C-alpha positions as CSV (number, residue, x, y, z in Angstrom):
1,X,87.0,150.7,107.8
2,X,84.4,150.4,104.9
3,X,83.3,147.3,103.2
4,X,82.6,147.3,99.4
5,X,79.0,146.1,98.6
6,X,80.2,144.1,95.8
7,X,81.1,140.5,96.7
8,X,83.6,138.5,94.6
9,X,81.9,136.1,92.2
10,X,84.5,133.4,92.4
11,X,83.2,129.9,92.3
12,X,85.3,126.8,93.3
13,X,84.7,123.0,92.7
14,X,86.8,120.3,94.1
15,X,87.5,117.5,91.5
16,X,86.2,114.1,92.6
17,X,89.4,111.9,92.0
18,X,87.4,108.7,92.1
19,X,85.3,109.6,89.0
20,X,87.7,111.9,87.2
21,X,90.5,111.4,84.5
22,X,92.4,113.7,82.1
23,X,92.8,112.5,78.6
24,X,94.7,114.0,75.7
25,X,95.4,113.7,72.0
26,X,98.5,115.0,70.1
27,X,98.9,115.0,66.4
28,X,102.7,113.9,65.5
29,X,103.8,115.3,62.1
30,X,100.2,115.1,60.7
31,X,100.6,111.3,60.3
32,X,99.6,109.7,63.7
33,X,97.7,110.8,66.7
34,X,99.2,110.0,70.1
35,X,96.6,109.4,72.9
36,X,97.2,109.3,76.6
37,X,95.5,109.5,80.0
38,X,96.2,110.6,83.5
39,X,94.3,108.5,85.9
40,X,95.2,110.0,89.2
41,X,93.8,113.6,89.3
42,X,93.3,115.8,92.2
43,X,92.7,119.6,92.8
44,X,90.2,122.3,92.5
45,X,88.8,124.5,89.7
46,X,88.2,128.2,90.3
47,X,86.2,130.4,87.9
48,X,86.1,134.2,88.5
49,X,82.9,135.6,86.8
50,X,84.2,139.1,86.9
51,X,87.2,138.2,84.7
């Protein structure tokens, strides 16, 4: 078996649900803007530097 000398460059971060939230804004018919927020957020974020 051979091993490639190139390692994957994927980085992962765990979302801190205590200090995180998701907010959004959506324009409705160019007249008004609807705003909202998700307070309960959990998960991970993965970034692949090779992509």
